[in-house]
C-alpha positions as CSV (number, residue, x, y, z in Angstrom):
1,X,104.1,89.4,122.5
2,X,107.3,88.3,120.9
3,X,110.1,87.5,123.5
4,X,113.1,89.8,123.3
5,X,116.5,88.1,122.8
6,X,119.4,88.9,125.1
7,X,121.1,90.6,122.1
8,X,118.0,92.8,121.5
9,X,117.9,93.8,125.2
10,X,121.6,94.8,125.2
11,X,121.1,96.8,122.0
12,X,118.1,98.6,123.4
13,X,119.9,99.4,126.7
14,X,122.8,100.8,124.8
15,X,120.5,102.8,122.6
16,X,118.6,104.4,125.6
17,X,121.9,105.2,127.3
18,X,123.2,106.8,124.1
19,X,120.0,108.8,123.7
20,X,120.3,110.2,127.2
21,X,123.5,111.9,126.0
22,X,121.7,113.4,123.0
23,X,120.7,116.8,124.4
24,X,124.3,117.4,125.5
25,X,125.1,117.8,121.8
26,X,122.4,120.4,121.3
27,X,122.8,124.1,122.3
28,X,120.8,124.8,125.4
29,X,119.3,127.8,123.6
30,X,117.6,125.6,121.0
31,X,114.2,124.2,121.3
32,X,112.2,122.2,118.8
33,X,109.2,123.5,116.9
34,X,107.8,119.9,116.4
35,X,108.5,116.8,118.5
36,X,107.2,113.4,117.5
37,X,107.2,110.9,120.4
38,X,106.3,107.2,121.1
39,X,107.1,106.2,117.5
40,X,108.7,103.2,115.8
41,X,111.5,105.1,114.0
42,X,113.6,103.4,111.3
43,X,116.4,105.8,110.5
44,X,118.0,103.8,107.6
45,X,121.4,105.0,108.9
46,X,122.7,101.4,108.9
47,X,124.5,100.0,105.9
48,X,122.4,98.8,103.1
49,X,121.8,95.1,102.4
50,X,124.1,93.0,100.3
51,X,123.1,92.6,96.6
52,X,121.5,89.3,97.5
53,X,119.4,90.9,100.2
54,X,121.4,89.8,103.2
55,X,121.0,92.2,106.1
56,X,124.1,93.9,107.3
57,X,125.4,93.4,110.9
58,X,124.8,97.0,112.0
59,X,121.1,96.8,111.0
60,X,118.5,96.8,113.9
61,X,117.7,93.2,113.1
62,X,118.5,90.0,115.0
63,X,117.2,86.4,115.2
64,X,113.9,87.7,116.4
65,X,113.5,90.1,113.5
66,X,113.4,93.8,112.9
67,X,113.0,96.5,115.6
68,X,113.1,100.3,115.3
69,X,116.3,102.1,116.2
70,X,114.8,105.3,117.7
71,X,111.5,106.4,119.3
72,X,111.3,110.2,118.9
73,X,112.3,113.0,116.6
74,X,112.8,116.7,117.3
75,X,112.6,119.2,114.5
76,X,113.5,122.9,114.1
77,X,113.8,125.2,111.1
78,X,113.0,122.4,108.7
79,X,115.7,120.1,109.9
80,X,116.0,117.2,112.3
81,X,117.4,118.5,115.5
82,X,117.6,115.2,117.3
83,X,116.6,111.6,116.8
84,X,116.6,109.3,119.8
85,X,114.6,108.6,122.9
86,X,111.4,110.2,124.1
87,X,113.3,111.7,127.1
88,X,116.0,113.2,124.9
89,X,113.5,114.7,122.5
90,X,111.3,116.1,125.2
91,X,114.3,117.8,126.7
92,X,114.1,120.1,123.7
93,X,110.5,121.2,124.4
94,X,110.0,124.9,124.3
95,X,107.0,127.2,125.0
96,X,105.8,127.0,121.4
97,X,106.8,123.4,120.7
98,X,104.1,121.1,119.2
99,X,104.2,117.7,120.7
100,X,102.6,114.8,118.7
101,X,102.3,111.4,120.4
102,X,102.4,108.9,117.5
103,X,101.2,106.0,119.8
104,X,103.4,103.4,118.2
105,X,103.1,104.5,114.5
106,X,106.1,103.8,112.2
107,X,108.2,106.6,110.9
108,X,110.5,106.3,107.9
109,X,112.4,108.8,105.8
110,X,110.1,110.8,103.5
111,X,108.7,108.8,100.6
112,X,109.8,109.8,97.1
113,X,107.8,108.8,94.0
114,X,110.6,109.1,91.5
115,X,108.5,108.9,88.4
116,X,105.1,110.5,88.5
117,X,102.8,112.6,86.3
118,X,101.2,114.8,88.8
119,X,99.3,116.9,86.3
120,X,97.9,113.7,85.0
121,X,97.0,112.5,88.5
122,X,95.2,115.8,89.0
123,X,93.4,115.5,85.7
124,X,92.3,111.9,86.7
125,X,90.9,113.3,89.9
126,X,89.1,116.0,87.9
127,X,87.8,113.8,85.0
128,X,86.0,110.5,84.4
129,X,88.1,107.9,86.3
130,X,88.3,104.6,84.3
131,X,91.0,103.0,86.4
132,X,90.0,99.4,87.3
133,X,87.1,99.4,84.8
134,X,86.9,95.8,83.4
135,X,84.8,96.2,80.3
136,X,83.9,98.5,77.5
137,X,80.3,98.6,78.7
138,X,81.2,99.8,82.2
139,X,83.4,102.5,80.8
140,X,80.7,103.7,78.5
141,X,78.2,103.8,81.4
142,X,80.4,106.2,83.2
143,X,80.7,108.5,80.2
144,X,76.9,108.4,79.8
145,X,76.5,109.5,83.4
146,X,79.0,112.3,83.0
147,X,77.2,113.5,79.8
148,X,74.1,114.2,81.8
149,X,75.8,117.2,83.4
150,X,77.8,118.4,80.4
151,X,76.3,120.8,77.8
152,X,75.9,119.3,74.4
153,X,79.0,119.8,72.1
154,X,81.5,120.0,75.0
155,X,84.3,117.4,75.2
156,X,84.2,114.7,77.8
157,X,87.5,113.2,78.9
158,X,88.1,109.9,80.6
159,X,91.3,108.2,81.6
160,X,92.5,105.0,83.0
161,X,91.3,101.9,81.0
162,X,94.1,99.4,80.8
163,X,95.5,99.1,77.3
164,X,97.6,96.1,78.3
165,X,94.8,94.0,79.8
166,X,92.4,95.0,77.0
167,X,94.9,94.4,74.1
168,X,93.2,91.4,72.7
169,X,89.7,93.0,73.0
170,X,90.2,96.6,72.2
171,X,87.0,98.7,72.0
172,X,85.9,100.7,68.9
173,X,83.6,103.7,68.4
174,X,80.3,101.8,67.9
175,X,78.9,101.5,71.4
176,X,80.4,104.8,72.6
177,X,79.0,106.7,69.6
178,X,75.6,105.2,70.0
179,X,75.4,105.9,73.7
180,X,76.9,109.4,73.6
181,X,76.3,111.0,70.2
182,X,76.2,114.6,71.2
183,X,79.6,115.0,72.9
184,X,83.1,114.4,71.5
185,X,84.6,111.8,73.9
186,X,88.2,111.0,74.4
187,X,89.1,108.0,76.5
188,X,92.8,108.0,77.4
189,X,94.3,104.7,78.5
190,X,96.1,103.9,81.8
191,X,99.6,104.5,80.5
192,X,98.7,106.9,77.7
193,X,99.7,104.5,74.8
194,X,96.1,104.0,73.5
195,X,93.2,106.3,72.9
196,X,89.6,105.6,72.2
197,X,87.0,108.1,70.9
198,X,83.5,108.3,69.5
199,X,82.5,109.5,66.1
200,X,81.9,113.0,67.4
201,X,85.5,113.1,68.5
202,X,86.8,111.8,65.2
203,X,84.7,114.4,63.4
204,X,85.9,117.2,65.7
205,X,89.5,116.1,65.1
206,X,89.0,116.1,61.3
207,X,90.2,112.5,61.1
208,X,89.5,110.4,58.1
209,X,90.8,107.2,56.6
210,X,93.3,109.3,54.6
211,X,94.7,111.1,57.7
212,X,98.4,110.7,58.0
213,X,99.3,108.8,61.1
214,X,102.5,109.9,63.0
215,X,105.4,107.6,62.6
216,X,105.3,105.1,65.4
217,X,101.5,105.3,65.6
218,X,98.5,103.2,64.5
219,X,95.0,104.1,63.6
220,X,92.6,101.2,63.5
221,X,90.3,101.0,60.5
222,X,86.9,99.4,60.6
223,X,85.1,97.1,58.2
224,X,83.6,100.2,56.5
225,X,87.0,101.5,55.7
226,X,86.8,104.3,58.2
227,X,88.6,105.0,61.5
228,X,87.1,102.7,64.1
229,X,87.9,105.0,67.1
230,X,90.9,103.2,68.4
231,X,94.4,104.7,68.2
232,X,97.7,103.3,69.5
233,X,101.1,104.6,70.5
234,X,101.9,107.9,68.7
235,X,98.6,107.7,66.8
236,X,96.8,108.7,70.0
237,X,98.1,112.3,69.3
238,X,95.6,112.5,66.4
239,X,92.7,112.5,69.0
240,X,94.6,114.1,71.9
241,X,95.5,117.3,70.1
242,X,91.9,117.8,68.9
243,X,90.3,118.5,72.2
244,X,90.6,122.0,73.6
245,X,93.7,122.6,75.8
246,X,92.6,123.0,79.4
247,X,93.0,126.6,80.6
248,X,95.9,127.6,82.8
249,X,93.4,127.9,85.7
250,X,92.2,124.3,85.2
251,X,95.8,123.0,84.9
252,X,96.8,124.9,88.1
253,X,93.8,123.4,89.9
254,X,94.6,119.9,88.7
255,X,98.3,119.9,89.6
256,X,97.4,121.3,93.0
257,X,94.9,118.4,93.4
258,X,97.6,116.0,92.4
259,X,100.2,117.4,94.7
260,X,97.9,117.4,97.7
261,X,96.9,113.8,97.0
262,X,100.6,112.8,96.9
263,X,101.1,114.5,100.3
264,X,98.0,112.7,101.7
265,X,99.5,109.5,100.5
266,X,102.8,110.0,102.3
267,X,105.0,111.4,99.7
268,X,107.4,114.2,100.5
269,X,108.9,114.5,97.0
270,X,107.8,113.7,93.5
271,X,109.9,113.5,90.3
272,X,107.5,114.7,87.6
273,X,108.5,113.0,84.4
274,X,108.1,115.0,81.1
275,X,107.0,118.5,81.9
276,X,106.4,121.0,79.1
277,X,106.8,124.8,79.1
278,X,103.3,125.4,80.4
279,X,103.5,122.9,83.2
280,X,106.9,124.3,84.2
281,X,105.7,127.9,84.4
282,X,102.7,126.8,86.6
283,X,105.0,124.9,89.0
284,X,107.3,128.0,89.1
285,X,104.4,130.2,90.0
286,X,103.3,127.8,92.8
287,X,106.8,127.7,94.2
288,X,107.0,131.5,94.2
289,X,103.7,131.6,96.1
290,X,104.9,129.0,98.6
291,X,102.1,126.7,97.4
292,X,104.0,123.5,96.7
293,X,103.0,121.0,99.5
294,X,105.7,118.6,98.5
295,X,109.1,118.9,96.8
296,X,109.1,118.7,93.0
297,X,112.1,117.4,91.1
298,X,111.3,118.5,87.5
299,X,112.1,116.3,84.5
300,X,111.8,118.4,81.4
301,X,110.2,116.9,78.3
302,X,112.7,116.4,75.5
303,X,109.7,116.7,73.1
304,X,109.3,120.4,74.0
305,X,112.3,121.4,72.0
306,X,112.1,125.2,72.7
307,X,111.9,124.6,76.4
308,X,114.9,122.2,76.3
309,X,117.0,124.7,74.3
310,X,116.2,127.5,76.7
311,X,117.3,125.3,79.7
312,X,120.4,124.1,77.8
313,X,121.4,127.8,77.4
314,X,120.9,128.6,81.1
315,X,122.0,125.2,82.5
316,X,120.5,122.9,85.1
317,X,119.7,124.1,88.6
318,X,122.7,123.9,90.8
319,X,120.9,123.8,94.1
320,X,119.0,120.9,95.7
321,X,117.3,122.9,98.5
322,X,114.5,124.6,96.6
323,X,111.0,123.1,96.6
324,X,111.3,123.0,92.8
325,X,114.5,121.8,91.3
326,X,115.1,121.3,87.6
327,X,118.2,119.3,86.5
328,X,116.7,116.4,84.6
329,X,115.3,115.7,81.1
330,X,112.8,112.9,80.3
331,X,113.0,111.4,76.8
332,X,110.7,108.7,75.3
333,X,112.5,106.0,73.3
334,X,110.0,103.3,72.7
335,X,106.3,102.5,73.4
336,X,104.6,100.3,76.0
337,X,104.6,96.5,76.2
338,X,100.9,96.2,76.7
339,X,100.0,98.0,73.4
340,X,102.9,96.1,71.7
341,X,104.8,99.4,71.1
342,X,107.9,98.4,73.2
343,X,110.8,97.7,70.9
344,X,112.0,94.1,71.1
345,X,115.1,92.4,69.8
346,X,113.0,89.5,68.4
347,X,109.4,89.3,67.4
348,X,106.5,89.5,69.9
349,X,105.6,86.0,71.0
350,X,102.0,86.8,70.3
351,X,102.5,88.7,67.1
352,X,105.1,87.2,64.7
353,X,106.7,89.8,62.4
354,X,106.2,92.7,64.9
355,X,108.9,94.1,67.1
356,X,107.5,97.5,68.2
357,X,108.9,101.0,67.6
358,X,111.8,103.1,69.0
359,X,114.1,106.0,68.4
360,X,113.3,108.4,65.6
361,X,110.2,106.4,64.9
362,X,109.0,107.4,68.4
363,X,110.0,111.0,68.3
364,X,113.4,110.6,70.1
365,X,115.7,113.6,69.2
366,X,119.2,112.1,69.4
367,X,121.1,115.3,68.8
368,X,119.1,117.4,71.3
369,X,119.5,114.6,73.9
370,X,123.2,114.8,73.4
371,X,123.3,118.5,73.8
372,X,121.3,118.3,77.0
373,X,123.8,115.7,78.4
374,X,126.7,117.9,77.6
375,X,125.0,120.9,79.2
376,X,125.1,118.9,82.5
377,X,121.5,117.5,82.6
378,X,120.6,114.1,83.9
379,X,118.9,112.2,81.2
380,X,116.0,109.9,82.0
381,X,115.1,107.7,79.0
382,X,111.8,105.9,78.8
383,X,112.7,102.4,77.6
384,X,110.5,99.3,77.9
385,X,111.6,96.6,75.4
386,X,114.9,94.7,75.4
387,X,115.9,96.4,72.1
388,X,114.7,99.8,73.4
389,X,116.8,99.3,76.6
390,X,119.9,98.2,74.7
391,X,119.7,101.1,72.3
392,X,119.1,103.6,75.1
393,X,122.1,102.3,77.0
394,X,124.1,102.5,73.8
395,X,123.1,106.1,73.3
396,X,124.2,107.1,76.8
397,X,127.5,105.1,76.6
398,X,128.4,106.7,73.3
399,X,128.2,110.2,74.8
400,X,130.1,109.0,77.9
401,X,132.9,107.9,75.6
402,X,132.9,111.2,73.6
403,X,132.6,113.4,76.8
404,X,133.6,111.4,80.0
405,X,132.3,114.3,82.2
406,X,128.8,113.4,81.2
407,X,129.0,110.0,82.9
408,X,128.7,111.5,86.4
409,X,125.2,112.9,86.0
410,X,123.4,109.8,87.3
411,X,121.5,109.1,84.1
412,X,118.4,106.9,84.3
413,X,116.5,104.4,82.3
414,X,112.8,104.9,83.2
415,X,111.1,101.5,83.5
416,X,114.0,99.3,82.4
417,X,111.2,96.8,82.0
418,X,112.6,94.1,79.7
419,X,116.4,93.6,79.6
420,X,118.4,91.1,77.7
421,X,120.7,89.2,80.1
422,X,123.8,90.7,78.3
423,X,122.6,94.2,79.1
424,X,121.7,93.8,82.8
425,X,125.4,94.2,84.0
426,X,125.8,97.3,81.8
427,X,123.7,99.5,84.0
428,X,125.9,98.9,87.0
429,X,129.1,99.2,84.9
430,X,128.0,102.5,83.4
431,X,126.4,104.0,86.6
432,X,123.0,104.1,85.0
433,X,120.0,104.1,87.5
434,X,117.1,101.7,86.8
435,X,114.0,103.6,87.6
436,X,111.3,101.0,88.0
437,X,107.7,100.4,89.2
438,X,106.9,97.3,91.3
439,X,103.2,97.6,90.6
440,X,103.8,97.3,86.8
441,X,105.0,93.7,87.3
442,X,101.8,92.8,89.2
443,X,99.6,94.6,86.6
444,X,101.4,93.1,83.6
445,X,101.8,89.6,84.8
446,X,98.6,88.4,83.3
447,X,99.8,89.0,79.7
448,X,103.5,89.7,79.9
449,X,104.5,86.0,79.2
450,X,102.2,86.1,76.1
451,X,104.0,89.1,74.7
452,X,107.5,88.0,75.6
453,X,107.5,84.2,75.8
454,X,108.8,82.0,78.7
455,X,112.5,82.8,78.2
456,X,112.6,86.5,77.5
457,X,110.2,87.2,80.5
458,X,113.0,86.1,82.8
459,X,114.7,89.5,82.1
460,X,111.6,91.5,82.8
461,X,111.0,93.4,86.0
462,X,114.3,91.9,87.1
463,X,114.9,93.8,90.4
464,X,117.1,91.2,92.1
465,X,119.1,90.5,88.9
466,X,119.9,94.2,88.6
467,X,120.9,94.5,92.3
468,X,123.2,91.5,92.0
469,X,124.8,93.1,88.8
470,X,125.6,96.3,90.8
471,X,122.9,98.5,89.3
472,X,121.3,101.2,91.4
473,X,117.5,101.2,91.7
474,X,114.8,103.7,92.4
475,X,111.2,102.7,92.8
476,X,108.1,104.7,91.8
477,X,104.6,104.3,90.5
478,X,104.4,106.1,87.1
479,X,101.1,107.5,88.3
480,X,98.3,107.8,87.2
481,X,99.3,104.8,85.1
482,X,99.6,102.7,88.3
483,X,98.2,103.0,91.8
484,X,100.8,105.0,93.7
485,X,99.7,103.6,97.1
486,X,103.0,103.0,98.9
487,X,101.6,99.9,100.6
488,X,100.7,98.4,97.2
489,X,104.2,99.3,96.0
490,X,106.0,97.8,98.9
491,X,103.9,94.7,98.9
492,X,104.5,94.2,95.2
493,X,108.3,94.6,95.7
494,X,108.5,92.3,98.7
495,X,106.1,89.5,97.6
496,X,105.7,89.7,93.8
497,X,102.0,89.2,94.5
498,X,99.0,91.3,93.4
499,X,96.4,92.8,95.7
500,X,94.6,89.4,95.7
501,X,97.8,87.7,97.0
502,X,98.3,86.0,93.6
503,X,100.1,84.0,92.5
504,X,100.8,81.9,95.5
505,X,104.5,82.1,96.3
506,X,105.0,85.1,94.1
507,X,105.4,85.7,90.3
508,X,109.0,84.9,89.5
509,X,109.7,85.2,93.2
510,X,113.5,85.1,92.8
511,X,113.3,88.7,91.7
512,X,111.6,90.1,94.8
513,X,113.4,92.4,97.3
514,X,113.5,92.5,101.1
515,X,111.7,95.1,103.2
516,X,114.9,96.9,103.9
517,X,115.7,97.2,100.1
518,X,112.1,98.1,99.2
519,X,111.8,100.9,101.7
520,X,115.2,102.3,100.6
521,X,114.1,102.1,96.9
522,X,111.3,104.6,97.8
523,X,113.5,106.8,100.0
524,X,117.2,106.7,100.2
525,X,117.9,105.3,96.8
526,X,115.4,107.8,95.3
527,X,117.2,110.6,97.1
528,X,120.4,109.5,95.3
529,X,118.6,109.6,92.0
530,X,118.0,113.3,92.5
531,X,121.4,114.2,94.0
532,X,119.9,114.6,97.4
533,X,121.4,111.8,99.4
534,X,123.2,114.3,101.7
535,X,120.0,116.0,102.5
536,X,117.4,113.3,102.9
537,X,116.8,109.5,102.7
538,X,118.0,109.0,106.3
539,X,116.6,110.2,109.6
540,X,119.5,111.9,111.4
541,X,120.5,115.2,112.9
542,X,121.0,118.0,110.4
543,X,119.0,116.4,107.5
544,X,115.8,117.7,106.1
545,X,112.8,117.0,108.3
546,X,111.0,115.1,105.5
547,X,109.2,112.2,107.2
548,X,106.4,109.7,106.5
549,X,104.3,108.2,109.3
550,X,102.3,105.1,108.8
551,X,100.2,102.8,111.0
552,X,101.9,99.6,110.0
553,X,105.5,98.4,110.3
554,X,106.5,97.1,106.9
555,X,109.8,95.7,108.2
556,X,108.1,93.4,110.8
557,X,105.1,92.6,108.5
558,X,107.4,91.5,105.7
559,X,108.6,88.6,107.9
560,X,105.4,87.9,109.8
561,X,102.4,88.8,107.7
562,X,103.3,90.4,104.3
563,X,99.6,90.7,103.3
564,X,99.1,93.0,106.2
565,X,101.2,95.6,104.4
566,X,98.3,96.2,102.0
567,X,96.1,97.3,104.9
568,X,98.4,100.2,105.9
569,X,97.4,103.8,106.2
570,X,99.3,107.0,106.1
571,X,99.0,108.9,109.4
572,X,101.1,111.9,108.7
573,X,103.4,113.5,106.1
574,X,106.0,116.1,107.2
575,X,107.8,118.2,104.6
576,X,110.5,120.7,105.5
577,X,109.5,120.4,109.2
578,X,105.8,121.2,108.4
579,X,102.9,118.8,108.8
580,X,101.4,118.9,105.3
581,X,99.0,116.0,105.9
582,X,97.5,114.6,109.1
583,X,94.8,111.9,109.2
584,X,92.0,112.0,111.6
585,X,93.3,108.7,113.1
C-alpha cells in the first residue's frame, strides 16, 4: 500500500472533521432516498488545471498522487443532498432510504457524450455490425449470414466498415453481388462518408452511369463504364435514399436501444448531433412518456430546413432542466479526412490537385445558419480540414461582428480536427468551443500523416495546443463512428495510444492531456457546452444527482498504470437521482 504523506493525513483529518459538520446544514426533517457509501468520490469542485496541465493547489493531489475528496453521497428529489463522509451521509438515512455500498468504486460527475448519433447507435445494434471488420471478404461473410434469415428482395443494411483505413483499397460491388444476388445490400461506413452496395441495390436505386451525383459527392465507375458500387461523401445519398425508410416503430426501438446502451456505458447525458423532424418527434414522445433513461441535448439538423424554420419561429428552449432540451443546430461544412472529403488549404499529401469539399458544395446553407444564430441558437459546425475550420470560424465571426449578441451562445466546431496554427488562437479569442473525439486521433493515426504530410499533421487533434491558446474543449465519441467506451476515450486522451498501447510513448504525445483535464472534458466542460455548468459537472450539494460509478480510478491509474484504464467497467449510472443502470458486479 502506498504510504500517506503528512500533508495527505492532515487533509484527510480536516476533511473528516468537516464532514462531521455536514448534517448540521441539512434540515432534520430531510432524509435521503439514495445513499452511496464507501466510494472514492472525485467532486471536481477544485479549480481546473492550468493550460499546460499543471494541477492547482486546491486539488486533492500531493507528492504521493491523487486521492478522492469525499467517500459518500446522499441524494433526494433528484439532487445531491450531501457529499462527504460515510457518517454524515448515513445520518440522513430514513425508513425508505436505499443504501448502496460501493466497496471502493470510483464516483465522478455524470459522463456526457457531447457529440453522438444515438439513432445510429441503435441501428448499429439492430443491423449488421461491421465495426472492426478488417477486410472486404469478412464483411461480405457477415452479409451472407444475415441473408439466410431475410426474405428474398428485402434490403440488408450493414454499418461500420472504416472508410479511412480502407481508403487505398476500397471495395466494389463484384464480390458482394456474387455472394448476395437476391437482396439489395447497403453497407454504410464507420463515419457515414462512404457507402458500398451490390448490383441489386444499384438497380433498386435506379442508379446508372448517367445518374447525376450530388455536388460534393463521388460515384466510382468500373472498367465496364458502370457504377462499381462505391460512393463517397454526398454521393452516398444516392444509395442511402433508395432503401425503405425504417418505420416509426423501428426508429423508436432503435433509439431506445441506443439510449439504454449509453446509460449502461456510464453516460448520463448525450448531445445528439443532427436530428431531423422525425427523430425529434420520437424523442418528444419518449420524453412525454417518461421513457428517456438519460438526458438528451438535441442538436437540430440544418439540412432539415422546414424543421429549422419552425424552431427559428418559436425560438430555442429556455430551460435546462427537462430531459430533452433543444437549443442547438448542427451543420455540416466539409467531409471526412479519411475519405479525402475534408477541405484543406493545400493539396492532400497523397492526392496532388485535390483539396476536398466544403460550404455550398457540401450542402451548407449559409443564410439559414445565420438566421438560426440570430434567433438565439447555438451553432455546432462540423469542420474537419484546416480550410473547413478556417471558413467555419470566419462564418461565425462575421455574424458576431454584425450582431454581437450572437457571440454569447457558446458556438461549437464539431471535430476541429485539423487546424492551421494561425487559427488555433481564434477559438479562444472568439469563445468558440472545440468539440473533439480522442478516439479519432487513435483511429486515424495510421493514415493521417499520409493525408496531411509531416508539418500539417502537427495542427491535427491538437488538444494541448488548443488549451494553451485559451480554447474551451468538450470531448465525445461521435458514435457509432467511434467506440464510445469512456475508458477508451480517457486512455486515448491521457496517453495518445491506441488499445494495443501503440505507439510507444504516444502519438505526438505533446498534445495529450492529464487525467484531471480528460475527466473534465467528458463532464464539467461538456456541461458548459450545453449551458448546464450550474446544474451538473460537479458533485456538490444542490446539483443534479447525475453520477457515474466505475471500478477503476482513472486519476490514480493515469500516473501509475495508464494501460489499466482500458480494463475499467461501469458499475452504476445515476440520472436525476435514479439508478438507470447497475451491473451485476
